[in-house]
C-alpha positions, 0 to 999 in steps of 0.5 A: 121640799117646796118654798113659801112667800107671804106679804102683809103691808099697810098699803099696796107695794111693788113686790119685785124685791121679793118675788124676783129672788123667790122666782129663782127658787123655783128650779134655779137656785133651789130644787123646786121645779114643779110649778109655781103660784101667786095669790094677791088681793085687791079691794078684798078680792083674790086673784090667783095665777099659777102654772105647772112649769118651773118658776125660774124659767117662766116668763109669766112669773117674771112679768108678774114679779116685776109688775105685781102691786098688792098689800097681801100676797101668798106665793109658792114654788113646788117640789112635787112629793105627794103626788110626785108629779107636776100638774095644775090641780096640784100646784099651790096656792089653793083657793076655796070658799068658806064662811062667806070668804075666799081662803088661800093656802100654800104648804111646805112639807108632807103630811100624807096621812091627812088624806085618810082623815074624815071631817064631819060635815066637810065644807071643802073638797079638794080639786087635786090629789095633794096632801096639802089641799086635803089639809087645807080643806080639813082646816077650813071645815074644822074652824068654820064654826068658830069663824062665825065671829071672826073678830073673836080669837076662838077661831085662831085658837082652834086653828093653832091647835089643829095645826099642831095636831096635823104637824105630828103627821110629818112637816106642816109649814103653811101660809093661809089668808082669808083676805084680811089676815095673813096666817103663818104656821112655822112647824120647823122652817119659816123666817120673818122680815119686818120693814118700817120706812117711808114706804110703809110697814110690811112684813115678809115671810119666807121659807128661806131668807131672800136677802141679806137683811135681818130675817128672824126664824120662827120658833118651832110650831109657832103660829103668827097672824098679821094684818096690815104689816103688823103681827096681831097674834102669836101662839106656840104649842109646845109638846110635852 
């Protein structure tokens, strides 16, 4: 049911070590054949490359996996569920503008009831049909007021509470970025790998471990925020 890959580092890195095995998850070693996408930032500007073809057989994805260098990235391979058909508009990640920034979002799971939710004064309107993009737009619309001061933690608090609320509808694992932070919400299935060596600090987030290293699972319903290869915030909303 789709898979996610996120990267946050303190300097630009070649991501082939992670993108190459992740690409095979797009219909090769895992059943996610319905599209792939990679968003990466350079100098604060996001570039999004995606296709509705299977990732494991895509030469474009193979070339990108070998050559991409960045300090911040979000990637996705899709198993089409809602709607159950491939298509470019429904291929993750999605990108929308809010609060004078471009935001990128990718989702694993299903929360179809989110399509019926109404946001007061919505700032974001989906281009496609997925419950994922509807959830993305709902999150942006709801955190915009708190994000007016991004250095204050209020918007992260609101995002964590909203993520918990949406997760009740089904499964809601996601990656989100405003071009500075990488935000990961692990409703039930995310793993983290920390690396600190001569090449710098970096954190890799993946739905399933992509190597034999010591990946650490998220606790259920845990939201983590990263910047420059370090975790700077963590919240866990426990249901009672």
